[in-house]
N, C-alpha and C positions, 0 to 999 in steps of 0.2 A: 773415545768409549769410553771414557770416565760419566759422561752426561748420559749414553744408556743408564751405565750403573748408579747412578743418581735416583733414575727414573724408574725403579726395579720396584716394586712394591713387599712389602715383608708384614709378617704377623708376629708382632711381639709375644712375648712370653703370657702376659697379661693377657691377651685375646684384642690390643691398638692394635688398629691398623698404619700402618708409614712407609715413607718410601725410606732407600737408602741415602737420597736428598738431606733430610732430617738430618743426617751426618757429612753431606757435602765437604763443608768449611775445615772438617778435621781428616786426622792421619786415622787411618784404620786399621787395626789387625782383625781379619776376618778369619774365624776358628772354629772348626767344625768340631765340636766338646760333645763327652760322652760321660756317666756317671759312676758307670761299670767297669773301665775300661783301665791297663795299668798304666797307662800315664793322667790315667784323671788329676794325680798328684798337682800337675802343672797350672790347673787351676790358680793354685797359691801362686805361683811365678806372675799367673795371668792378672789376676787382683796386684800385686807389689807392682804391675807398669801401669793400669790403669791410676793409682794414686800416685807414682810420681811423676807421668806424664802427665794427667787427664785436664790438670789446669793448665798448660801452656797447649789444646786444641788436639788429643790424641783422644781416642776411645779400640777396647777391645767391643767388638762387634760380635758374642758368641752363638752360633746354630748347633743345635741343639741334632743329634740328628740320629737315629735306631739304622742306618745303613749298615751297620757295622754289627748288630744282635747287643749291644752294651749300655742301653741306655732305655730311662725309669721308664714304664708306661706314660705315662700324664705328666701336660706340663706344670700343674701344682706341685707332682713331686719334685720335678727336677726343680722348680724353683727355690722351693721347700728346702731339697737338698745343697745345693750350692751354696743358697745361700747361712745355714744355717752351718753345716763342711768347711763353707772355702772366704764363707764374707764374701762372695761374690757381689760386685755394688755395679758392673759393667751392664749394660744392657743384652738384652739373651733373646730370641726368635723363641718363635715356636716350632718345634721338631721338621726338619726338613729331609731331603732325597737330597743326597752332592755325588749321587752317580744314578747311570743308566737312566731311561726316557724319560723318565718323574723327574728328573733332579732340577733342586731350585735353578731358577734362570741365571741367578746371580752365579752359581756353579758351574752352567754352560761359557761363563765370559770367562770365570777361572780355569776351568783343567785346559784352556790353550797359553796359560802363562805355564815357563822353564822357569824352573830352583837351580840353582846353580851349578848342578851337577847337569843339566840341560833335560833332565824330566819334565815335562809335562804329559797331561793326560789325567785320566782318571785320577780323585783321591783314593791313596792310597792306606788309609787306619786316620782314624781318629783321632783329633787336634794340627792334622794340614795348620799351615798357617800363613795369610798371602797378609801381606803390610801394602795397604794400597795408601797413596798419598790425592790431596783436594786436584790435581793436576792428570789423575790419571796411570800416574806412574803405578806397575804394583811387580810387586818381588816376593817369591814363594820357598817356602820355610817347610821342610819334611817335616811331620809327626813327630821323630824321636828331637827332632832342637826346641833344647830346652826354651822357655821365654824371658827367663836372662843371659841368654848367650851373647858372647860378644857382638854373634851377625845382626840381630833381631837389635837389640839395645844401640847400634850403631845406626842400621838403618834410619831407629826410629829417630834419631837425633840429627841424622842428619836432612831426614825427611820435617821436620819442625824446624828444622835452620832456614827453609826456604820462602 
């Protein structure tokens, strides 16, 4: 499955076209983000993960989504907000849909992944997290799971140790 993920096209927030293969050797934390959500302060924890583990082959990948009507209306505004307010340095894509018929192909794959409580399916809310290893293993974390939670940190460290 991970080869399929690597081949998926993504449009970055600056308009650059690439594929997820750009990060094929990295442990990736894919997060659907939003600028006007009660969970938006999680940007701070996501950026801390990026700073802590980025040099070891880890990256956060932010996928802004207007799916829950809490995202700004342009990539420029999202980029400026995230940079100025939260100091975000991790890669971010253009806005995507995470549910429904027009969802990004990555999320079509991620919907099949269950979290530790057995939930799989539609993305429930902003800041749902998916840890993807270079070998294609995927773990899902609920939106309310903080980026610096023991579950996420231990999963990142275990994936980086492989």
